C-alpha positions as CSV (number, residue, x, y, z in Angstrom):
1,X,0.8,-30.7,-16.3
2,X,0.9,-28.5,-13.3
3,X,3.6,-28.5,-10.6
4,X,1.2,-30.6,-8.5
5,X,-0.9,-33.0,-10.7
6,X,-4.3,-34.1,-9.6
7,X,-4.1,-37.2,-7.4
8,X,-7.7,-38.1,-8.3
9,X,-8.8,-36.7,-11.6
10,X,-12.5,-36.0,-11.8
11,X,-14.3,-38.2,-14.4
12,X,-16.8,-35.4,-15.0
13,X,-15.0,-32.1,-14.3
14,X,-17.9,-29.8,-14.9
15,X,-20.2,-31.7,-12.7
16,X,-18.5,-30.9,-9.4
17,X,-16.6,-27.6,-10.1
18,X,-17.9,-24.3,-8.9
19,X,-19.2,-22.0,-11.5
20,X,-16.7,-19.4,-12.7
21,X,-19.6,-17.0,-13.4
22,X,-20.5,-14.8,-10.5
23,X,-23.9,-13.1,-10.0
24,X,-24.3,-9.8,-11.6
25,X,-22.5,-7.0,-9.8
26,X,-20.1,-9.2,-7.8
27,X,-17.0,-7.4,-9.4
28,X,-18.4,-4.1,-8.1
29,X,-19.0,-5.6,-4.7
30,X,-15.4,-7.0,-4.5
31,X,-14.0,-3.6,-5.6
32,X,-16.1,-1.8,-3.0
33,X,-15.0,-4.2,-0.3
34,X,-11.4,-3.7,-1.3
35,X,-11.8,0.1,-1.4
36,X,-13.6,0.5,1.9
37,X,-11.3,-2.0,3.7
38,X,-8.1,-0.4,2.3
39,X,-9.4,3.0,3.3
40,X,-10.1,2.0,6.8
41,X,-6.9,0.0,7.2
42,X,-4.7,2.7,5.8
43,X,-6.3,5.4,7.8
44,X,-4.8,3.5,10.7
45,X,-1.4,3.1,9.0
46,X,-1.1,6.7,7.8
47,X,-2.1,8.5,11.0
48,X,1.1,7.0,12.4
49,X,3.1,8.8,9.7
50,X,1.6,12.2,10.6
51,X,2.1,11.6,14.3
52,X,5.7,10.4,13.7
53,X,6.5,13.7,11.9
54,X,4.6,16.1,14.1
55,X,4.1,14.7,17.6
56,X,6.0,11.5,18.6
57,X,9.5,13.1,18.8
58,X,8.2,15.1,21.8
59,X,5.9,12.4,23.3
60,X,7.8,9.1,23.0
61,X,11.4,10.3,22.9
62,X,13.8,12.4,24.9
63,X,12.6,16.0,24.3
64,X,16.1,17.4,25.4
65,X,17.6,16.1,22.1
66,X,15.1,17.1,19.4
67,X,17.3,16.2,16.4
68,X,17.9,12.6,17.6
69,X,14.2,12.3,18.7
70,X,13.1,13.2,15.2
71,X,15.5,10.8,13.6
72,X,14.4,7.9,15.8
73,X,10.8,8.8,15.3
74,X,11.2,8.5,11.6
75,X,12.9,5.2,12.1
76,X,9.9,3.9,14.0
77,X,7.8,4.8,11.0
78,X,10.0,2.5,8.9
79,X,9.8,-0.4,11.4
80,X,6.4,-1.4,10.0
81,X,8.0,-1.6,6.6
82,X,10.7,-3.9,8.0
83,X,8.0,-6.2,9.4
84,X,6.1,-6.3,6.2
85,X,8.3,-8.8,4.3
86,X,7.8,-11.3,7.2
87,X,4.1,-10.6,7.2
88,X,4.0,-11.1,3.4
89,X,5.7,-14.6,3.8
90,X,3.1,-15.7,6.3
91,X,0.0,-14.1,5.0
92,X,0.9,-14.7,1.4
93,X,1.3,-18.4,2.2
94,X,-2.1,-18.6,3.9
95,X,-3.8,-16.4,1.3
96,X,-2.8,-18.8,-1.4
97,X,-3.7,-21.8,0.7
98,X,-6.9,-20.7,2.4
99,X,-8.3,-18.0,0.2
100,X,-8.2,-14.2,-0.2
101,X,-11.3,-13.4,1.9
102,X,-10.0,-14.8,5.2
103,X,-6.8,-12.8,5.0
104,X,-8.7,-9.6,4.2
105,X,-10.8,-10.0,7.4
106,X,-7.9,-10.9,9.6
107,X,-5.6,-8.1,8.5
108,X,-8.2,-5.5,9.2
109,X,-8.8,-6.7,12.7
110,X,-5.1,-6.8,13.5
111,X,-4.6,-3.3,12.2
112,X,-7.5,-1.8,14.1
113,X,-6.4,-3.4,17.4
114,X,-2.8,-2.4,17.2
115,X,-3.6,1.2,16.2
116,X,-6.1,1.5,19.0
117,X,-3.5,0.3,21.5
118,X,-1.1,3.0,20.3
119,X,-3.6,5.6,21.5
120,X,-3.5,3.9,24.9
121,X,0.3,3.9,25.4
122,X,2.1,5.7,28.2
123,X,4.5,8.5,27.2
124,X,8.2,8.9,27.6
125,X,7.6,11.3,30.5
126,X,5.5,8.6,32.3
127,X,7.6,5.4,31.8
128,X,10.8,6.4,30.1
129,X,12.3,4.1,27.5
130,X,9.5,1.6,27.9
131,X,7.2,4.0,25.9
132,X,9.2,3.8,22.6
133,X,9.6,0.0,23.0
134,X,5.8,-0.4,23.2
135,X,5.3,2.0,20.3
136,X,7.7,0.0,18.1
137,X,5.9,-3.3,19.0
138,X,2.5,-1.9,18.0
139,X,4.1,-0.5,14.8
140,X,5.4,-4.0,14.0
141,X,1.8,-5.3,14.3
142,X,0.7,-2.6,11.9
143,X,3.3,-3.7,9.4
144,X,2.3,-7.4,9.6
145,X,-1.3,-6.4,8.9
146,X,-0.5,-4.1,6.0
147,X,1.7,-6.8,4.4
148,X,-1.4,-8.9,3.6
149,X,-3.9,-6.2,3.1
150,X,-3.2,-4.8,-0.4
151,X,-2.1,-8.2,-1.9
152,X,-5.3,-10.0,-0.7
153,X,-7.5,-7.1,-1.8
154,X,-5.8,-6.9,-5.2
155,X,-6.1,-10.6,-5.8
156,X,-9.8,-10.4,-4.8
157,X,-10.6,-7.6,-7.2
158,X,-8.5,-8.9,-10.1
159,X,-10.0,-12.4,-9.9
160,X,-13.5,-11.0,-9.9
161,X,-13.0,-8.4,-12.6
162,X,-14.0,-8.7,-16.3
163,X,-10.9,-9.2,-18.5
164,X,-11.0,-5.8,-20.3
165,X,-11.3,-3.8,-17.0
166,X,-8.9,-5.5,-14.6
167,X,-6.8,-2.3,-14.3
168,X,-9.9,-0.2,-13.5
169,X,-11.3,-2.6,-10.8
170,X,-8.0,-3.4,-9.1
171,X,-7.2,0.3,-8.9
172,X,-9.9,0.7,-6.2
173,X,-7.6,-1.0,-3.7
174,X,-5.1,1.9,-4.1
175,X,-7.9,4.4,-4.4
176,X,-9.0,3.2,-1.0
177,X,-5.5,3.5,0.3
178,X,-5.5,7.2,-0.8
179,X,-8.9,7.7,0.8
180,X,-7.5,6.3,4.0
181,X,-4.6,8.7,3.8
182,X,-7.0,11.6,3.1
183,X,-9.2,10.5,6.1
184,X,-6.1,10.3,8.3
185,X,-5.1,13.8,7.3
186,X,-8.6,15.3,7.8
187,X,-8.8,13.7,11.3
188,X,-5.3,15.0,12.2
189,X,-6.1,18.6,11.0
190,X,-8.2,19.7,14.1
191,X,-5.8,17.7,16.3
192,X,-2.7,19.5,15.0
193,X,-4.5,22.8,15.5
194,X,-4.8,22.3,19.2
195,X,-2.6,24.3,21.6
196,X,0.7,22.4,22.1
197,X,-0.1,21.5,25.7
198,X,-3.4,19.8,24.7
199,X,-1.9,18.3,21.5
200,X,1.0,16.6,23.3
201,X,-1.0,15.5,26.4
202,X,-4.2,14.0,25.0
203,X,-5.1,15.4,21.6
204,X,-2.8,13.1,19.6
205,X,-4.5,10.0,21.0
206,X,-7.9,10.7,19.4
207,X,-7.1,9.6,15.8
208,X,-5.7,6.3,17.2
209,X,-8.6,5.6,19.5
210,X,-11.0,6.1,16.7
211,X,-9.5,3.0,15.0
212,X,-11.8,0.8,17.2
213,X,-14.6,2.0,14.9
214,X,-12.4,1.3,11.9
215,X,-12.0,-2.4,12.9
216,X,-15.7,-2.9,13.5
217,X,-16.8,-1.3,10.3
218,X,-14.3,-3.1,8.1
219,X,-15.2,-6.5,9.7
220,X,-18.9,-6.0,9.0
221,X,-18.2,-5.2,5.3
222,X,-15.7,-7.8,4.5
223,X,-17.1,-10.9,6.3
224,X,-20.0,-11.0,3.8
225,X,-17.7,-11.0,0.7
226,X,-17.5,-14.4,-1.1
227,X,-14.3,-16.0,-2.2
228,X,-13.2,-15.5,-5.9
229,X,-14.4,-18.0,-8.5
230,X,-10.7,-18.3,-9.6
231,X,-9.5,-19.5,-6.2
232,X,-12.6,-21.7,-5.7
233,X,-11.8,-23.4,-9.0
234,X,-8.1,-23.9,-8.1
235,X,-9.2,-25.4,-4.8
236,X,-11.8,-27.7,-6.4
237,X,-9.1,-28.8,-8.9
238,X,-6.8,-29.6,-6.0
239,X,-4.3,-27.1,-7.6
240,X,-3.7,-25.1,-4.4
241,X,0.0,-24.7,-4.0
242,X,1.3,-26.6,-1.0
243,X,4.3,-24.3,-0.6
244,X,3.7,-21.1,-2.5
245,X,7.1,-19.7,-1.6
246,X,8.9,-22.7,-3.0
247,X,7.0,-22.5,-6.2
248,X,7.7,-18.7,-6.5
249,X,11.4,-19.3,-6.0
250,X,11.5,-22.1,-8.5
251,X,9.3,-20.8,-11.3
252,X,8.6,-17.1,-10.8
253,X,11.7,-15.6,-9.1
254,X,12.4,-13.1,-11.9
255,X,8.9,-11.6,-11.6
256,X,9.2,-11.4,-7.8
257,X,12.5,-9.4,-8.2
258,X,10.8,-7.2,-10.8
259,X,8.0,-6.4,-8.4
260,X,10.6,-5.7,-5.7
261,X,12.3,-3.2,-7.9
262,X,9.1,-1.6,-9.2
263,X,7.7,-1.3,-5.7
264,X,10.5,1.2,-4.9
265,X,8.2,3.8,-6.4
266,X,6.6,3.9,-3.0
267,X,9.6,5.9,-1.9
268,X,7.8,8.9,-3.4
269,X,4.9,8.4,-1.1
270,X,6.9,8.1,2.1
271,X,9.2,11.1,1.3
272,X,6.1,13.2,0.4
273,X,4.0,12.1,3.4
274,X,6.6,12.0,6.2
275,X,10.0,13.6,5.4
276,X,8.7,16.5,3.4
277,X,6.1,17.2,6.1
278,X,8.8,17.3,8.7
279,X,11.2,19.4,6.6
280,X,8.5,21.9,5.7
281,X,7.4,22.5,9.4
282,X,11.0,22.5,10.7
283,X,12.8,25.7,11.8
284,X,14.7,25.6,8.5
285,X,11.5,26.5,6.5
286,X,8.9,27.2,9.2
287,X,5.7,26.4,7.3
288,X,2.5,25.9,9.3
289,X,1.6,22.3,10.3
290,X,-2.0,22.8,9.5
291,X,-1.2,24.3,6.1
292,X,1.0,21.3,5.2
293,X,-1.6,18.9,6.2
294,X,-4.0,20.7,3.8
295,X,-1.4,20.1,1.0
296,X,-1.4,16.4,1.8
297,X,-5.2,16.2,2.0
298,X,-5.7,18.1,-1.2
299,X,-3.2,15.9,-3.1
300,X,-5.0,12.8,-1.8
301,X,-8.3,14.2,-2.8
302,X,-7.1,14.7,-6.4
303,X,-5.5,11.2,-6.4
304,X,-9.0,9.7,-5.6
305,X,-10.1,11.0,-9.1
306,X,-6.8,10.4,-10.9
307,X,-6.1,6.8,-9.9
308,X,-9.2,5.2,-11.6
309,X,-8.7,7.4,-14.7
310,X,-5.1,6.3,-15.1
311,X,-6.1,2.7,-14.5
312,X,-8.8,2.9,-17.1
313,X,-6.3,4.3,-19.6
314,X,-4.1,1.3,-18.9
315,X,-6.9,-1.0,-19.9
316,X,-6.8,0.7,-23.3
317,X,-3.2,1.4,-24.0
318,X,-1.3,-1.0,-21.6
319,X,0.1,-1.0,-18.1
320,X,3.7,-0.2,-19.0
321,X,3.3,3.2,-20.7
322,X,1.1,4.6,-17.9
323,X,3.3,3.2,-15.1
324,X,6.4,4.7,-16.8
325,X,4.7,8.1,-16.9
326,X,4.2,7.9,-13.2
327,X,7.7,6.7,-12.3
328,X,9.7,9.1,-14.5
329,X,7.3,12.0,-13.9
330,X,7.7,11.5,-10.1
331,X,11.5,11.5,-10.5
332,X,11.2,15.0,-12.0
333,X,8.5,16.4,-9.8
334,X,10.2,15.5,-6.5
335,X,12.9,18.1,-7.3
336,X,10.2,20.7,-8.1
337,X,8.2,20.0,-4.9
338,X,11.1,20.0,-2.5
339,X,12.5,23.1,-4.1
340,X,9.1,24.7,-3.6
341,X,9.2,23.8,0.1
342,X,12.7,25.4,0.4
343,X,11.3,28.7,-0.9
344,X,8.7,28.8,1.9
345,X,6.0,29.9,-0.6
346,X,2.8,28.1,0.5
347,X,0.9,28.6,-2.8
348,X,3.9,27.1,-4.7
349,X,4.1,24.2,-2.3
350,X,0.4,23.6,-2.6
351,X,0.4,23.5,-6.4
352,X,3.5,21.4,-6.8
353,X,2.4,19.0,-4.1
354,X,-0.9,18.3,-5.7
355,X,0.7,17.9,-9.1
356,X,3.3,15.5,-7.8
357,X,1.3,13.3,-5.5
358,X,-2.2,13.8,-6.7
359,X,-1.6,13.6,-10.5
360,X,1.8,12.3,-11.6
361,X,2.4,9.7,-8.8
362,X,-1.1,8.4,-9.2
363,X,-0.2,7.1,-12.7
364,X,2.1,4.5,-11.1
365,X,0.2,4.1,-7.9
366,X,-3.1,3.2,-9.7
367,X,-1.5,0.7,-12.1
368,X,0.7,-1.5,-9.9
369,X,-2.2,-3.6,-8.5
370,X,-3.1,-4.9,-11.9
371,X,0.5,-4.9,-13.3
372,X,1.9,-6.9,-10.4
373,X,-1.0,-9.3,-10.0
374,X,-1.0,-10.1,-13.7
375,X,2.6,-11.4,-13.5
376,X,1.5,-14.4,-11.5
377,X,-0.8,-17.4,-11.9
378,X,-3.7,-17.7,-9.4
379,X,-2.1,-20.5,-7.3
380,X,0.8,-18.2,-6.2
381,X,-0.7,-14.7,-7.0
382,X,-1.2,-13.5,-3.4
383,X,2.3,-14.7,-2.3
384,X,4.0,-13.2,-5.4
385,X,2.4,-9.8,-4.9
386,X,2.8,-9.7,-1.1
387,X,6.4,-10.8,-1.0
388,X,7.5,-8.7,-3.9
389,X,5.8,-5.5,-2.9
390,X,6.6,-5.7,0.8
391,X,10.3,-6.1,0.3
392,X,10.2,-3.0,-2.0
393,X,8.0,-1.2,0.5
394,X,10.4,-2.0,3.3
395,X,13.1,-0.1,1.5
396,X,10.7,2.7,0.9
397,X,9.6,2.8,4.5
398,X,13.2,3.4,5.7
399,X,13.8,6.0,3.0
400,X,12.6,8.7,5.4
401,X,15.3,7.7,7.8
402,X,18.0,7.8,5.1
403,X,16.5,11.1,3.9
404,X,16.8,12.6,7.4
405,X,20.5,11.6,7.4
406,X,21.1,12.9,3.9
407,X,19.4,16.2,4.8
408,X,22.3,16.8,7.3
409,X,22.3,18.2,10.8
410,X,20.3,21.3,9.8
411,X,17.8,19.2,7.9
412,X,17.8,21.4,4.8
413,X,19.7,19.5,2.1
414,X,16.5,19.0,0.0
415,X,18.5,18.5,-3.2
416,X,20.3,15.4,-1.8
417,X,16.9,14.0,-0.8
418,X,15.4,14.7,-4.2
419,X,18.4,12.9,-6.0
420,X,18.0,10.0,-3.6
421,X,14.2,9.7,-4.3
422,X,14.7,10.1,-8.1
423,X,17.2,7.3,-8.1
424,X,14.6,4.9,-6.8
425,X,12.1,6.1,-9.4
426,X,14.7,5.3,-12.1
427,X,15.2,1.7,-10.8
428,X,11.4,1.3,-10.8
429,X,11.2,2.6,-14.4
430,X,13.8,0.1,-15.6
431,X,12.0,-2.8,-13.9
432,X,8.7,-1.8,-15.5
433,X,10.2,-1.2,-19.0
434,X,11.7,-4.7,-19.0
435,X,8.5,-6.5,-17.9
436,X,5.8,-8.1,-20.0
437,X,2.7,-6.2,-21.2
438,X,-0.3,-8.1,-19.8
439,X,-3.4,-5.9,-20.2
440,X,-4.6,-8.0,-23.2
441,X,-3.7,-11.4,-21.7
442,X,-6.8,-13.5,-20.8
443,X,-7.2,-13.9,-17.0
444,X,-6.9,-17.7,-17.3
445,X,-3.5,-17.3,-18.9
446,X,-1.9,-14.7,-16.5
447,X,1.5,-15.8,-15.3
448,X,1.3,-19.2,-16.8
449,X,4.1,-21.0,-18.6
450,X,4.0,-23.8,-21.1
451,X,2.3,-26.8,-19.5
452,X,0.8,-25.0,-16.6
453,X,-2.8,-25.6,-15.7
454,X,-5.2,-22.8,-16.5
455,X,-7.4,-21.0,-14.0
456,X,-11.1,-20.7,-15.0
457,X,-11.8,-18.1,-17.5
458,X,-13.4,-14.9,-16.4
459,X,-15.0,-14.1,-19.7
460,X,-18.5,-14.9,-18.3
461,X,-17.9,-12.2,-15.7
462,X,-17.6,-9.6,-18.4
463,X,-20.9,-10.7,-19.8
464,X,-22.5,-10.5,-16.4
465,X,-21.8,-6.8,-16.2
């Protein structure tokens, strides 16, 4: 029996249940919707990171105290991650109650609107401390949106995917995230190349104002996507969890904690994308802003190819070995990359940056959507992924603030930052190593315990492909 037995069992279950078999090609459509939506949404999210490192300290904070301005600017980047656990609680609840599709549409609209408004904000020189207050408020809205984006897109693709390719299909959510980061970098390249007077007066606003197009495009794509057969079946069976959070705490708390610990791998991303960018372009090293943006862009371009390849490998040999390669490999490569930056050698920085973020980190980044989603049954899947990941991501988001403090007043203690980052990678590796291997578990049995009701099998979906 399930935690919530049927109040009115159907005398002929198959007569009034929606079919679990989707039309041919629906898994591909779901994966594309997840990819394009994540790309558009995380374009918004990541342009903030570039701006926080390169522009905001001089635009939204006191320019007479650059060290403090940089530290606070890094902290505003982390504010969105602090808001994400709250967003996960709310959006995870409604995603498991109302469906994956509605959350996917709503999060995209919220992200596009809040990012557009950042481009309209007055600066510190115009309104003083009101400017950073408004900036933080918009960043909170970005965090609330991002909290539900990946979890809902992951659940959508996993529940549409054929059983033997769940890793591959769910990886397109993270592939889209990398595409969004690449797009954000490419848009920021010509902006960063502007003369300082133009960059700090109006140039920085352009990437944020373009998010209006992001919101429209994402809405058009996602509103036509149908709900997953898994969720429709759970809804038809009256098995929708009334209080997903309560059920998670009661039956799945260990897996939620495991996801929290494993999600600390995102520290590699935030250190690479924000702190390392700030360090490389600081007076301590003096590398060119545009050159460093090319490093980030190239690494993301490589990740676009590496993520689905790693994910497809996990469908063959398992999630855990691939994830561990990414976590432990990143722990080693972060030392190499930050050391390369300290040398001031741009070719060395370029090669090590692409290896770290484009190749090694992609092994973990491309696997977690399937690995986390497969820990939970359908009735609490979105809540489990959203809450677990967003708590871990919140820590990762503020990692750049801690890194700025670890780096010291001169901002050049790269070894301390590398040790700090590697420690989080080690925690992630332990969490993954102690988890269950799920790549061969049937979709209907994912996350279930003895006596739980099964979700509909997705075997016909594999045949449909």
